[in-house]
gemmi code that builds the backbone of each chain (N, CA, C; Angstrom):
import gemmi

chains = {
    "A": [
        ("MET", (20.909, 9.406, -2.912), (21.062, 8.907, -1.592), (22.014, 7.665, -1.626)),
        ("LEU", (21.993, 6.852, -2.601), (22.741, 5.792, -2.706), (24.153, 6.008, -3.244)),
        ("ARG", (25.266, 5.437, -2.589), (26.685, 5.777, -2.916), (27.122, 5.075, -4.183)),
        ("PRO", (27.939, 5.767, -4.812), (28.299, 5.102, -6.146), (28.706, 3.627, -5.876)),
        ("ALA", (28.321, 2.734, -6.628), (28.619, 1.236, -6.517), (27.787, 0.556, -5.493)),
        ("GLY", (26.838, 1.452, -4.835), (25.915, 0.946, -3.859), (24.911, 0.020, -4.435)),
        ("VAL", (24.318, -0.784, -3.713), (23.352, -1.784, -4.183), (21.890, -1.407, -3.916)),
        ("PHE", (21.062, -1.688, -4.964), (19.589, -1.496, -5.011), (19.100, -2.916, -5.004)),
        ("VAL", (18.510, -3.412, -4.085), (17.975, -4.883, -4.050), (16.686, -5.100, -3.427)),
        ("GLY", (15.939, -5.741, -4.097), (14.683, -6.100, -3.488), (13.835, -7.178, -4.301)),
        ("TYR", (12.631, -7.368, -3.659), (11.659, -8.199, -4.326), (10.608, -7.367, -4.860)),
        ("THR", (9.980, -7.933, -5.956), (9.019, -7.075, -6.749), (8.053, -8.025, -7.363)),
        ("ILE", (6.731, -7.731, -7.172), (5.785, -8.516, -7.880), (5.305, -7.787, -8.983)),
        ("HIS", (5.284, -8.423, -10.162), (5.059, -7.904, -11.440), (4.177, -8.716, -12.423)),
        ("MET", (3.897, -7.951, -13.405), (3.046, -8.850, -14.412), (4.042, -9.550, -15.431)),
        ("ASN", (3.580, -10.811, -15.844), (4.335, -11.399, -16.821), (4.444, -10.587, -18.121)),
        ("SER", (5.568, -10.243, -18.658), (5.546, -9.188, -19.740), (5.205, -9.584, -21.090)),
        ("SER", (4.890, -10.864, -21.293), (4.452, -11.341, -22.605), (2.804, -11.601, -22.799)),
        ("LEU", (2.091, -10.825, -21.887), (0.796, -11.039, -21.911), (-0.036, -10.197, -22.945)),
        ("SER", (-1.155, -10.700, -23.345), (-2.030, -10.006, -24.214), (-2.751, -8.782, -23.280)),
        ("ALA", (-3.273, -7.836, -24.144), (-3.968, -6.802, -23.366), (-4.914, -7.225, -22.441)),
        ("GLU", (-5.710, -8.133, -22.778), (-6.841, -8.582, -21.834), (-6.313, -9.326, -20.646)),
        ("LYS", (-5.202, -10.003, -20.952), (-4.548, -10.682, -19.720), (-3.901, -9.758, -18.736)),
        ("LEU", (-3.345, -8.624, -19.341), (-2.681, -7.724, -18.495), (-3.772, -7.025, -17.646)),
        ("VAL", (-4.839, -6.707, -18.056), (-5.995, -6.165, -17.205), (-6.337, -7.200, -16.107)),
        ("ARG", (-6.466, -8.417, -16.554), (-6.687, -9.411, -15.420), (-5.500, -9.445, -14.451)),
        ("ALA", (-4.249, -9.469, -14.986), (-3.155, -9.499, -14.030), (-3.164, -8.291, -12.949)),
        ("SER", (-3.572, -7.233, -13.699), (-3.707, -6.081, -12.682), (-4.747, -6.104, -11.636)),
        ("ASP", (-5.946, -6.690, -12.276), (-6.926, -6.900, -11.074), (-6.677, -7.819, -10.081)),
        ("LEU", (-5.840, -8.901, -10.446), (-5.585, -10.021, -9.386), (-4.372, -9.612, -8.419)),
        ("GLY", (-3.498, -8.853, -9.004), (-2.153, -8.555, -8.260), (-2.272, -7.579, -7.282)),
        ("PRO", (-1.168, -7.131, -6.555), (-1.261, -5.989, -5.586), (-1.754, -4.698, -6.151)),
        ("THR", (-2.055, -3.819, -5.203), (-2.717, -2.614, -5.545), (-2.062, -1.700, -6.796)),
        ("PHE", (-0.708, -1.653, -6.598), (-0.081, -0.914, -7.742), (0.745, -1.695, -8.691)),
        ("VAL", (0.264, -2.832, -9.024), (0.860, -3.714, -10.091), (0.160, -3.320, -11.400)),
        ("ASP", (0.473, -2.372, -12.069), (-0.301, -2.052, -13.254), (0.738, -1.332, -14.375)),
        ("GLY", (2.082, -1.403, -14.209), (2.934, -1.061, -15.216), (3.317, -2.206, -15.952)),
        ("PHE", (3.654, -2.066, -17.421), (3.935, -3.078, -18.170), (5.423, -3.388, -18.368)),
        ("GLU", (6.183, -2.570, -17.875), (7.707, -2.725, -18.055), (8.333, -3.931, -17.150)),
        ("ASP", (9.096, -4.674, -17.575), (9.809, -5.660, -16.801), (10.722, -4.921, -15.871)),
        ("PRO", (11.121, -5.666, -14.828), (12.032, -5.057, -13.783), (13.373, -4.630, -14.325)),
        ("GLU", (13.996, -5.503, -15.143), (15.182, -5.283, -15.843), (15.342, -3.811, -16.553)),
        ("ASN", (14.102, -3.598, -17.439), (14.091, -2.350, -18.035), (13.817, -1.179, -17.279)),
        ("LEU", (13.132, -1.496, -16.082), (12.938, -0.246, -15.225), (14.146, 0.060, -14.599)),
        ("ALA", (15.046, -0.904, -14.068), (16.171, -0.616, -13.495), (17.088, 0.262, -14.335)),
        ("LYS", (17.120, -0.263, -15.694), (17.963, 0.317, -16.683), (17.511, 1.748, -16.933)),
        ("THR", (16.341, 1.956, -17.086), (15.758, 3.196, -17.354), (16.020, 4.186, -16.250)),
        ("ALA", (15.961, 3.734, -14.837), (16.485, 4.459, -13.867), (17.931, 4.722, -13.580)),
        ("GLY", (18.678, 4.088, -14.575), (20.079, 4.378, -14.567), (20.954, 3.416, -13.796)),
        ("PHE", (20.397, 2.307, -13.481), (21.304, 1.477, -12.552), (21.942, 0.555, -13.641)),
        ("VAL", (23.133, -0.120, -13.138), (23.823, -1.083, -14.027), (24.009, -2.367, -13.229)),
        ("ASP", (24.450, -3.371, -14.083), (24.733, -4.661, -13.535), (23.560, -5.371, -13.014)),
        ("THR", (22.527, -5.199, -13.604), (21.186, -5.721, -13.190), (21.014, -7.142, -13.414)),
        ("THR", (20.606, -7.890, -12.272), (20.318, -9.229, -12.333), (18.964, -9.467, -11.845)),
        ("VAL", (18.210, -10.438, -12.601), (16.997, -10.630, -12.152), (16.646, -12.111, -11.998)),
        ("LYS", (16.191, -12.519, -10.646), (15.996, -13.999, -10.385), (14.568, -14.329, -10.260)),
        ("ASP", (13.957, -15.128, -10.976), (12.665, -15.300, -10.838), (12.424, -16.297, -9.590)),
        ("VAL", (11.479, -15.645, -8.608), (11.312, -16.417, -7.320), (9.736, -16.779, -7.292)),
        ("THR", (9.135, -16.756, -8.498), (7.733, -17.056, -8.382), (7.264, -18.432, -7.704)),
        ("PRO", (8.093, -19.519, -7.874), (7.787, -20.691, -7.243), (7.682, -20.481, -5.785)),
        ("GLN", (8.491, -19.865, -5.131), (8.886, -19.498, -3.719), (7.469, -18.673, -3.365)),
        ("PHE", (7.217, -17.746, -4.070), (6.031, -16.686, -3.846), (4.799, -17.537, -3.970)),
        ("LYS", (4.621, -18.434, -4.854), (3.453, -19.374, -4.736), (3.339, -20.184, -3.344)),
        ("GLN", (4.442, -20.573, -2.977), (4.465, -21.471, -1.726), (3.979, -20.551, -0.600)),
        ("THR", (4.644, -19.335, -0.692), (4.323, -18.364, 0.443), (2.787, -18.069, 0.584)),
        ("CYS", (2.298, -17.725, -0.806), (0.936, -17.568, -0.790), (0.098, -18.633, -0.157)),
        ("VAL", (0.311, -19.993, -0.711), (-0.348, -20.911, -0.065), (-0.226, -21.205, 1.521)),
        ("GLY", (1.033, -20.998, 1.908), (1.368, -20.941, 3.277), (0.303, -19.945, 3.997)),
        ("TRP", (0.257, -18.744, 3.561), (-0.695, -17.829, 4.154), (-2.158, -18.116, 4.170)),
        ("ILE", (-2.486, -18.668, 2.973), (-3.959, -18.946, 2.769), (-4.272, -20.162, 3.767)),
        ("GLU", (-3.415, -21.164, 3.729), (-3.695, -22.272, 4.611), (-3.794, -22.047, 6.131)),
        ("ALA", (-2.829, -21.172, 6.616), (-2.860, -20.784, 7.951), (-3.971, -19.931, 8.331)),
        ("MET", (-4.343, -18.951, 7.380), (-5.456, -18.149, 7.564), (-6.776, -18.909, 7.746)),
        ("GLN", (-6.894, -19.976, 6.880), (-8.108, -20.729, 6.996), (-8.021, -21.643, 8.273)),
        ("PHE", (-6.839, -22.027, 8.656), (-6.841, -22.857, 9.915), (-7.240, -22.097, 11.120)),
        ("PHE", (-6.739, -20.896, 11.120), (-7.275, -20.011, 12.316), (-8.508, -19.043, 11.974)),
        ("GLY", (-9.133, -19.510, 10.953), (-10.288, -18.627, 10.373), (-11.329, -18.158, 11.416)),
        ("GLN", (-11.778, -19.172, 12.147), (-12.655, -18.669, 13.272), (-12.346, -17.688, 14.242)),
        ("ASP", (-11.032, -17.812, 14.693), (-10.270, -16.979, 15.524), (-9.994, -15.600, 14.932)),
        ("LEU", (-9.578, -15.592, 13.542), (-9.273, -14.444, 12.928), (-10.614, -13.563, 12.806)),
        ("LYS", (-11.653, -14.273, 12.362), (-12.862, -13.426, 12.341), (-13.425, -12.979, 13.650)),
        ("ALA", (-13.177, -13.548, 14.658), (-13.482, -13.131, 16.029), (-12.712, -11.956, 16.338)),
        ("GLU", (-11.425, -12.075, 16.128), (-10.439, -10.934, 16.562), (-10.407, -9.772, 15.825)),
        ("LEU", (-10.576, -9.992, 14.553), (-10.508, -8.812, 13.521), (-12.145, -8.504, 13.308)),
        ("ASN", (-12.546, -8.476, 12.025), (-13.845, -8.542, 11.667), (-14.134, -9.270, 10.452)),
        ("ARG", (-15.302, -9.681, 10.244), (-15.332, -10.599, 9.125), (-14.930, -9.976, 7.716)),
        ("GLU", (-15.282, -8.619, 7.628), (-15.037, -8.009, 6.330), (-13.437, -8.045, 6.198)),
        ("ASP", (-12.744, -7.650, 7.113), (-11.180, -7.440, 7.080), (-10.557, -8.874, 6.743)),
        ("TYR", (-11.245, -9.960, 7.368), (-10.666, -11.359, 7.204), (-10.918, -11.626, 5.717)),
        ("GLU", (-12.193, -11.432, 5.166), (-12.603, -11.732, 3.982), (-11.743, -10.941, 2.917)),
        ("GLU", (-11.528, -9.789, 3.259), (-10.688, -8.945, 2.086), (-9.286, -9.471, 2.035)),
        ("GLU", (-8.680, -9.753, 3.187), (-7.418, -10.314, 3.285), (-7.198, -11.581, 2.589)),
        ("MET", (-8.261, -12.442, 2.828), (-8.258, -13.760, 2.199), (-8.498, -13.596, 0.666)),
        ("LYS", (-9.222, -12.639, 0.328), (-9.564, -12.505, -1.273), (-8.159, -11.964, -1.864)),
        ("ASN", (-7.579, -11.052, -1.162), (-6.176, -10.489, -1.883), (-5.413, -11.741, -2.139)),
        ("LYS", (-5.180, -12.716, -1.073), (-4.176, -13.638, -1.212), (-4.559, -14.748, -2.117)),
        ("THR", (-5.937, -14.968, -2.219), (-6.377, -16.172, -3.052), (-6.334, -15.509, -4.565)),
        ("ASP", (-6.646, -14.176, -4.777), (-6.523, -13.498, -6.100), (-5.088, -13.588, -6.537)),
        ("MET", (-4.142, -13.497, -5.683), (-2.718, -13.257, -5.922), (-2.379, -14.754, -6.411)),
        ("LEU", (-2.889, -15.794, -5.594), (-2.388, -17.114, -6.048), (-3.078, -17.617, -7.459)),
        ("LEU", (-4.309, -17.068, -7.633), (-5.001, -17.291, -9.086), (-4.086, -16.628, -9.987)),
        ("GLY", (-3.726, -15.527, -9.780), (-2.731, -14.896, -10.780), (-1.416, -15.395, -11.100)),
        ("ILE", (-0.946, -16.092, -10.048), (0.258, -16.926, -10.225), (-0.042, -18.197, -11.144)),
        ("GLU", (-0.929, -18.845, -10.666), (-1.436, -20.052, -11.291), (-1.797, -19.985, -12.814)),
        ("GLU", (-2.301, -18.836, -12.977), (-2.672, -18.513, -14.432), (-1.564, -17.981, -15.261)),
        ("GLY", (-0.253, -17.864, -14.621), (0.957, -17.316, -15.272), (0.787, -15.845, -15.579)),
        ("LEU", (0.071, -15.144, -14.915), (-0.042, -13.642, -15.069), (0.883, -12.963, -14.147)),
        ("LEU", (1.013, -13.314, -12.978), (1.832, -12.709, -11.980), (3.214, -13.424, -11.769)),
        ("ARG", (4.303, -12.490, -11.484), (5.560, -13.136, -11.160), (6.073, -12.290, -9.893)),
        ("ARG", (7.023, -12.799, -9.371), (7.921, -12.135, -8.407), (9.338, -12.491, -8.669)),
        ("SER", (10.017, -11.367, -8.507), (11.391, -11.510, -8.794), (12.367, -10.783, -7.795)),
        ("LEU", (13.574, -11.418, -7.676), (14.563, -10.666, -6.995), (15.414, -9.915, -7.797)),
        ("VAL", (15.347, -8.437, -7.621), (16.168, -7.756, -8.819), (17.241, -7.108, -7.839)),
        ("VAL", (18.396, -7.247, -8.352), (19.638, -6.639, -7.841), (20.411, -5.820, -8.890)),
        ("CYS", (20.620, -4.551, -8.516), (21.363, -3.614, -9.501), (22.222, -2.686, -8.641)),
        ("ARG", (23.126, -2.058, -9.393), (24.072, -1.139, -8.771), (24.101, 0.160, -9.422)),
        ("LYS", (24.263, 1.134, -8.459), (24.456, 2.605, -8.924), (25.830, 2.621, -9.651)),
        ("ASP", (25.706, 3.330, -10.943), (27.030, 3.384, -11.654), (27.883, 4.445, -10.883)),
    ],
    "B": [
        ("MET", (-10.203, 20.373, -3.008), (-9.482, 19.691, -3.893), (-10.185, 18.320, -4.258)),
        ("ARG", (-10.433, 17.974, -5.639), (-11.091, 16.739, -5.958), (-9.998, 15.722, -5.989)),
        ("SER", (-10.410, 14.522, -5.455), (-9.330, 13.477, -5.305), (-9.586, 12.531, -6.622)),
        ("SER", (-8.504, 12.100, -7.249), (-8.349, 11.415, -8.440), (-8.577, 10.030, -7.955)),
        ("PRO", (-8.820, 8.923, -8.953), (-8.947, 7.586, -8.726), (-7.627, 7.077, -8.154)),
        ("ILE", (-6.514, 7.698, -8.742), (-5.193, 7.131, -8.135), (-5.057, 7.511, -6.656)),
        ("ASN", (-5.352, 8.792, -6.328), (-5.273, 9.291, -5.013), (-6.110, 8.377, -4.033)),
        ("GLU", (-7.402, 8.111, -4.639), (-8.280, 7.247, -3.749), (-7.761, 5.948, -3.565)),
        ("LYS", (-7.145, 5.357, -4.681), (-6.540, 4.023, -4.602), (-5.372, 4.009, -3.575)),
        ("TYR", (-4.533, 5.071, -3.701), (-3.515, 5.340, -2.772), (-3.848, 5.380, -1.242)),
        ("THR", (-4.955, 6.224, -0.985), (-5.366, 6.449, 0.258), (-5.950, 4.983, 0.854)),
        ("GLU", (-6.807, 4.341, 0.029), (-7.324, 3.104, 0.382), (-6.176, 2.159, 0.764)),
        ("HIS", (-5.208, 2.108, 0.042), (-4.025, 1.269, 0.273), (-3.321, 1.488, 1.508)),
        ("LEU", (-3.115, 2.863, 1.882), (-2.656, 3.261, 3.100), (-3.359, 2.785, 4.415)),
        ("GLN", (-4.581, 3.061, 4.104), (-5.696, 2.644, 5.155), (-5.625, 1.266, 5.531)),
        ("ARG", (-5.655, 0.468, 4.455), (-5.329, -0.948, 4.656), (-4.142, -1.275, 5.294)),
        ("GLN", (-2.992, -0.831, 5.089), (-1.626, -0.891, 5.785), (-1.865, -0.650, 7.101)),
        ("CYS", (-2.388, 0.526, 7.546), (-2.669, 0.836, 8.944), (-3.477, -0.057, 9.687)),
        ("ARG", (-4.607, -0.592, 9.033), (-5.283, -1.546, 9.699), (-4.498, -2.813, 9.971)),
        ("ARG", (-3.648, -3.156, 9.119), (-2.815, -4.491, 9.216), (-1.932, -4.307, 10.350)),
        ("TYR", (-1.340, -3.222, 10.651), (-0.427, -3.008, 11.794), (-1.092, -2.863, 13.186)),
        ("SER", (-2.409, -2.653, 13.047), (-3.079, -2.398, 14.234), (-3.744, -3.726, 14.727)),
        ("ARG", (-3.641, -4.796, 13.923), (-4.373, -6.057, 14.399), (-3.794, -6.566, 15.628)),
        ("PRO", (-4.548, -7.651, 16.395), (-4.185, -7.963, 17.479), (-3.036, -8.939, 17.214)),
        ("ARG", (-1.922, -8.825, 17.988), (-0.653, -9.497, 17.557), (-0.790, -10.952, 18.008)),
        ("ASP", (-1.452, -11.434, 18.905), (-1.483, -12.939, 19.468), (-1.940, -13.751, 18.201)),
        ("ILE", (-3.080, -13.570, 17.718), (-3.659, -14.415, 16.551), (-2.684, -14.498, 15.228)),
        ("TRP", (-2.127, -13.238, 14.928), (-1.266, -13.232, 13.835), (0.016, -13.989, 14.049)),
        ("SER", (0.424, -13.856, 15.224), (1.707, -14.741, 15.748), (1.490, -16.254, 15.446)),
        ("LYS", (0.290, -16.575, 15.665), (-0.015, -18.037, 15.614), (-0.234, -18.328, 13.920)),
        ("VAL", (-0.803, -17.411, 13.225), (-0.965, -17.654, 11.856), (0.584, -17.820, 11.167)),
        ("GLU", (1.421, -16.905, 11.605), (2.918, -16.883, 11.119), (3.593, -18.090, 11.393)),
        ("ARG", (3.496, -18.379, 12.627), (4.108, -19.761, 12.987), (3.549, -20.955, 12.152)),
        ("ARG", (2.365, -20.967, 12.164), (1.852, -22.085, 11.150), (2.296, -22.031, 9.664)),
        ("ALA", (2.218, -20.766, 9.134), (2.693, -20.650, 7.816), (4.284, -20.691, 7.608)),
        ("PHE", (4.962, -20.196, 8.525), (6.441, -19.998, 8.284), (7.370, -20.718, 9.362)),
        ("GLY", (6.669, -21.195, 10.454), (7.446, -21.919, 11.415), (8.016, -20.842, 12.603)),
        ("ARG", (7.816, -19.630, 12.194), (8.368, -18.498, 13.139), (7.477, -17.305, 13.066)),
        ("ASP", (7.475, -16.490, 14.381), (6.614, -15.286, 14.350), (7.713, -14.373, 13.843)),
        ("LEU", (7.593, -13.822, 12.552), (8.441, -12.862, 11.991), (8.038, -11.535, 12.099)),
        ("GLY", (6.594, -11.171, 12.365), (6.151, -9.837, 12.228), (6.145, -9.406, 10.791)),
        ("LEU", (5.947, -10.405, 9.769), (5.942, -9.903, 8.537), (4.415, -9.584, 7.979)),
        ("ASN", (4.640, -8.941, 6.872), (3.355, -8.203, 6.378), (3.177, -8.462, 4.836)),
        ("GLY", (3.846, -9.406, 4.352), (3.891, -9.578, 2.866), (4.398, -10.905, 2.535)),
        ("TYR", (5.284, -11.105, 1.626), (5.568, -12.401, 0.870), (7.014, -12.596, 0.961)),
        ("THR", (7.893, -12.068, 1.888), (9.230, -12.408, 1.943), (9.474, -13.448, 3.022)),
        ("SER", (9.777, -14.699, 2.671), (9.905, -15.845, 3.635), (11.303, -15.589, 4.342)),
        ("PRO", (11.461, -16.466, 5.292), (12.796, -16.453, 5.889), (14.026, -16.656, 4.954)),
        ("ALA", (13.782, -17.681, 4.092), (14.875, -18.043, 3.028), (15.049, -16.855, 2.356)),
        ("GLU", (14.081, -16.135, 1.846), (14.273, -15.079, 0.888), (14.940, -13.780, 1.516)),
        ("ALA", (14.635, -13.756, 2.944), (15.246, -12.587, 3.667), (16.839, -12.950, 3.834)),
        ("LYS", (17.135, -14.096, 3.956), (18.563, -14.446, 4.172), (19.017, -14.388, 2.694)),
        ("ASP", (18.579, -14.523, 1.650), (19.163, -14.155, 0.318), (19.460, -12.753, 0.138)),
        ("LEU", (18.517, -11.811, 0.682), (18.817, -10.475, 0.635), (20.021, -10.110, 1.436)),
        ("ALA", (20.444, -10.698, 2.420), (21.479, -10.439, 3.126), (22.931, -10.615, 2.415)),
        ("GLU", (22.773, -11.480, 1.353), (23.948, -11.676, 0.542), (24.466, -10.505, -0.221)),
        ("PHE", (23.697, -9.419, -0.306), (23.849, -8.261, -1.218), (24.031, -6.868, -0.540)),
        ("LEU", (24.996, -7.070, 0.461), (25.183, -6.066, 1.545), (25.753, -4.576, 0.786)),
        ("GLY", (26.152, -4.710, -0.514), (26.560, -3.620, -1.242), (27.883, -2.868, -0.612)),
        ("GLU", (27.945, -1.641, -0.782), (29.022, -0.837, -0.220), (28.959, -0.686, 1.321)),
        ("PRO", (30.214, -0.377, 1.894), (30.011, -0.111, 3.385), (29.069, 1.082, 3.580)),
        ("GLY", (28.451, 1.064, 4.754), (27.643, 2.278, 5.180), (26.196, 1.997, 5.526)),
        ("LEU", (25.331, 2.825, 5.795), (24.106, 2.432, 6.245), (23.251, 1.762, 5.197)),
        ("ILE", (22.241, 0.928, 5.707), (21.331, 0.338, 4.876), (19.928, 1.038, 4.856)),
        ("LEU", (19.341, 1.398, 3.870), (18.004, 1.914, 3.809), (17.041, 0.798, 3.399)),
        ("ASP", (16.014, 0.650, 4.459), (14.804, -0.295, 4.128), (13.675, 0.611, 3.742)),
        ("LEU", (13.574, 0.634, 2.552), (12.455, 1.495, 1.762), (11.163, 0.802, 2.087)),
        ("GLY", (10.153, 1.548, 2.741), (8.892, 0.781, 2.923), (9.076, -0.345, 3.833)),
        ("SER", (9.769, -0.068, 4.970), (10.093, -0.977, 5.972), (8.937, -1.689, 6.655)),
        ("GLY", (7.903, -0.954, 6.903), (6.547, -1.653, 7.384), (7.122, -1.969, 8.908)),
        ("GLY", (6.635, -3.199, 9.090), (6.965, -3.566, 10.597), (8.501, -4.150, 10.720)),
        ("GLY", (9.526, -3.782, 9.917), (10.793, -4.183, 10.017), (11.413, -5.505, 9.467)),
        ("TRP", (10.397, -6.192, 8.920), (10.919, -7.448, 8.241), (10.961, -7.314, 6.777)),
        ("PRO", (12.025, -7.489, 6.133), (13.217, -8.342, 6.363), (14.379, -7.793, 6.963)),
        ("ALA", (14.352, -6.432, 7.312), (15.524, -5.682, 7.895), (16.055, -6.401, 8.996)),
        ("LYS", (15.149, -6.790, 9.847), (15.653, -7.532, 11.146), (16.591, -8.548, 10.863)),
        ("GLU", (16.162, -9.337, 9.951), (16.955, -10.670, 9.453), (18.410, -10.148, 8.934)),
        ("ILE", (18.381, -9.065, 8.246), (19.745, -8.528, 7.687), (20.725, -8.032, 8.804)),
        ("VAL", (20.005, -7.337, 9.751), (20.768, -6.765, 10.871), (21.440, -7.980, 11.631)),
        ("THR", (20.664, -9.031, 11.901), (21.106, -10.109, 12.701), (22.200, -10.822, 12.013)),
        ("ARG", (22.334, -10.583, 10.646), (23.280, -11.362, 9.729), (24.426, -10.565, 9.495)),
        ("SER", (24.557, -9.399, 9.954), (25.601, -8.433, 9.629), (25.993, -7.501, 10.614)),
        ("SER", (26.896, -6.649, 10.425), (27.236, -5.731, 11.591), (26.720, -4.338, 11.083)),
        ("ARG", (25.863, -4.210, 10.169), (25.494, -2.955, 9.459), (24.245, -2.463, 10.213)),
        ("SER", (24.111, -1.063, 10.061), (23.039, -0.475, 10.587), (21.853, -0.026, 9.598)),
        ("VAL", (20.540, -0.094, 9.980), (19.593, 0.140, 9.123), (18.828, 1.503, 9.405)),
        ("VAL", (18.347, 2.196, 8.384), (17.259, 3.146, 8.557), (16.002, 2.583, 7.901)),
        ("ALA", (14.981, 2.314, 8.799), (13.704, 1.764, 8.379), (12.819, 2.959, 8.090)),
        ("MET", (12.405, 2.979, 6.836), (11.572, 4.217, 6.492), (10.161, 3.674, 5.874)),
        ("ASP", (9.130, 4.274, 6.441), (7.807, 3.883, 5.852), (6.912, 5.239, 6.039)),
        ("MET", (5.793, 5.124, 5.221), (4.790, 6.272, 5.571), (3.601, 6.026, 6.456)),
        ("VAL", (3.759, 4.681, 6.935), (2.706, 4.238, 7.779), (3.266, 3.964, 9.292)),
        ("PHE", (2.949, 5.123, 10.172), (3.232, 5.346, 11.395), (3.178, 4.136, 12.252)),
        ("SER", (1.932, 3.397, 12.289), (1.816, 2.421, 13.040), (2.798, 1.154, 12.728)),
        ("GLY", (3.028, 1.022, 11.377), (4.164, 0.130, 10.967), (5.531, 0.379, 11.576)),
        ("LEU", (6.024, 1.612, 11.745), (7.165, 1.816, 12.180), (7.079, 1.734, 13.816)),
        ("GLN", (5.986, 1.909, 14.331), (5.699, 1.722, 15.880), (5.923, 0.239, 16.361)),
        ("LYS", (5.472, -0.536, 15.289), (5.483, -2.037, 15.437), (6.926, -2.437, 15.241)),
        ("ALA", (7.639, -1.913, 14.358), (9.127, -2.339, 14.097), (9.880, -1.991, 15.215)),
        ("ARG", (9.697, -0.554, 15.809), (10.436, -0.157, 16.982), (10.245, -1.087, 18.169)),
        ("SER", (9.036, -1.346, 18.435), (8.552, -2.322, 19.502), (9.360, -3.681, 19.404)),
        ("ASP", (9.315, -4.096, 18.210), (9.953, -5.301, 17.927), (11.288, -5.550, 18.235)),
        ("VAL", (12.192, -4.358, 17.980), (13.591, -4.392, 18.072), (13.817, -3.892, 19.568)),
        ("ALA", (12.949, -3.262, 20.266), (13.348, -2.604, 21.453), (14.201, -3.482, 22.463)),
        ("ASP", (13.841, -4.658, 22.630), (14.496, -5.503, 23.621), (15.599, -6.397, 22.893)),
        ("THR", (16.098, -6.109, 21.803), (17.081, -6.894, 21.207), (18.456, -6.254, 21.337)),
        ("ASP", (19.490, -6.916, 21.061), (20.906, -6.315, 21.277), (21.239, -5.640, 19.925)),
        ("TYR", (20.351, -5.480, 19.081), (20.659, -4.677, 17.901), (19.875, -3.367, 17.804)),
        ("VAL", (19.150, -3.075, 18.902), (18.289, -1.957, 18.945), (19.115, -0.653, 18.570)),
        ("ASN", (20.249, -0.618, 18.880), (21.121, 0.698, 18.502), (21.418, 0.810, 17.065)),
        ("ARG", (21.215, -0.428, 16.381), (21.483, -0.283, 14.906), (20.290, -0.038, 13.949)),
        ("PHE", (19.334, 0.244, 14.627), (18.030, 0.697, 13.766), (17.706, 2.220, 14.111)),
        ("GLN", (17.384, 2.759, 13.099), (16.783, 4.101, 13.146), (15.389, 4.106, 12.287)),
        ("PHE", (14.502, 4.915, 12.790), (13.175, 4.930, 12.064), (12.780, 6.270, 11.573)),
        ("VAL", (12.354, 6.255, 10.244), (12.068, 7.495, 9.685), (10.671, 7.430, 9.070)),
        ("LEU", (9.695, 8.366, 9.478), (8.470, 8.507, 8.826), (8.573, 9.348, 7.611)),
        ("GLY", (8.295, 8.723, 6.340), (8.500, 9.393, 5.193), (7.978, 8.989, 3.847)),
        ("ASP", (7.965, 9.490, 2.798), (7.379, 9.048, 1.579), (8.560, 8.852, 0.692)),
        ("GLY", (8.578, 7.499, 0.018), (9.652, 7.067, -0.793), (9.769, 7.957, -2.051)),
        ("GLN", (8.806, 8.759, -2.209), (8.884, 9.577, -3.606), (9.631, 10.904, -3.152)),
        ("ARG", (9.741, 11.190, -2.017), (10.376, 12.454, -1.544), (11.388, 12.100, -0.450)),
        ("LEU", (12.450, 11.386, -0.754), (13.320, 10.818, 0.379), (14.098, 11.982, 0.978)),
        ("PRO", (14.120, 11.883, 2.310), (14.740, 13.094, 2.956), (16.167, 12.727, 3.456)),
        ("PHE", (16.979, 12.141, 2.373), (18.153, 11.997, 2.741), (19.292, 12.566, 1.763)),
        ("ALA", (20.575, 12.910, 2.406), (21.603, 13.490, 1.594), (22.090, 12.575, 0.622)),
        ("PRO", (22.739, 13.012, -0.477), (23.347, 12.124, -1.462), (24.536, 11.289, -0.817)),
        ("ASP", (24.683, 10.089, -1.311), (25.731, 9.228, -0.908), (25.547, 8.799, 0.520)),
        ("THR", (24.391, 8.654, 1.015), (24.207, 8.288, 2.422), (24.212, 6.824, 2.728)),
        ("PHE", (23.685, 6.005, 1.638), (23.485, 4.621, 1.849), (24.450, 3.700, 0.980)),
        ("GLY", (24.933, 2.542, 1.564), (25.606, 1.670, 0.810), (24.788, 0.549, 0.077)),
        ("MET", (23.500, 0.400, 0.566), (22.534, -0.520, 0.202), (21.172, -0.023, 0.374)),
        ("VAL", (20.270, -0.146, -0.537), (18.902, 0.213, -0.438), (18.073, -1.062, -0.740)),
        ("LEU", (17.165, -1.464, 0.314), (16.380, -2.625, -0.039), (14.952, -2.410, 0.164)),
        ("HIS", (14.311, -3.185, -0.553), (12.816, -3.151, -0.591), (12.223, -4.385, -0.616)),
        ("ALA", (11.000, -4.671, -0.231), (10.397, -5.944, -0.402), (8.898, -5.770, -0.716)),
        ("ASP", (8.582, -6.029, -1.951), (7.384, -5.622, -2.648), (6.733, -4.187, -2.307)),
        ("VAL", (7.524, -3.373, -2.307), (7.304, -1.897, -2.204), (6.894, -1.383, -3.592)),
        ("LEU", (7.696, -1.729, -4.514), (7.471, -1.202, -6.020), (6.407, -1.784, -6.700)),
        ("CYS", (5.399, -2.231, -5.860), (4.266, -2.931, -6.739), (2.993, -2.586, -6.186)),
    ],
}
model = gemmi.Model(1)
for chain_id, residues in chains.items():
    chain = gemmi.Chain(chain_id)
    for i, (resn, *xyz) in enumerate(residues, 1):
        res = gemmi.Residue()
        res.name, res.seqid = resn, gemmi.SeqId(i, " ")
        for name, pos in zip(("N", "CA", "C"), xyz):
            atom = gemmi.Atom()
            atom.name, atom.element = name, gemmi.Element(name[0])
            atom.pos, atom.b_iso = gemmi.Position(*pos), 0.0
            res.add_atom(atom)
        chain.add_residue(res)
    model.add_chain(chain)
structure = gemmi.Structure()
structure.add_model(model)
structure.setup_entities()
């Protein structure tokens, strides 16, 4: 569906590729639902047949965004619990704090991946 | 048919996404303003600065496919920064409804189309798009 020379671009959260088996499991537990592959984004793009792949690490910005979400959700915590329900709020908060923990432990990364169809 | 752990995980994920898009808008609008300075209608981790960076890679002329568009962010940012048109595709109907409602009163409403579909079975002809973008969909 992509034209020749068309661009495939996006952000992806992935595991740090140099982790031990034990840490990969922890990264998978702390990361988003489907972060459980061990390939780094550059190899994945290459395997899929894309060329001219560039990968830019945006983990510091990712961390800042996580912190922003958590701080704002805590600030409006009472309102959120009232408007949603307590379980939904707590689940959302846990997802975000787990993600932050994964970043701080060096397990999770986020990258801007740009590649082109040959 | 027995459901596998992967299917259960997938179903759980979709249900969570549906719940997210059905949340009361007012309170999330306040949360987003506090976190990002703007009400973006976002549902993930792509900040305004990162959305702007995506717009630097418009690729070949033609339509843009926003794969897993959810509520339409960051595609809205790209549309406002270019003259391109976007096909927003997601498998969560409530996400697409939100995106459609968000762009309904904008001057770029005619540059948005919405498709309910699964990224593993893309319903498009070859060579349709000059750019495919995604934000935390492949994870």
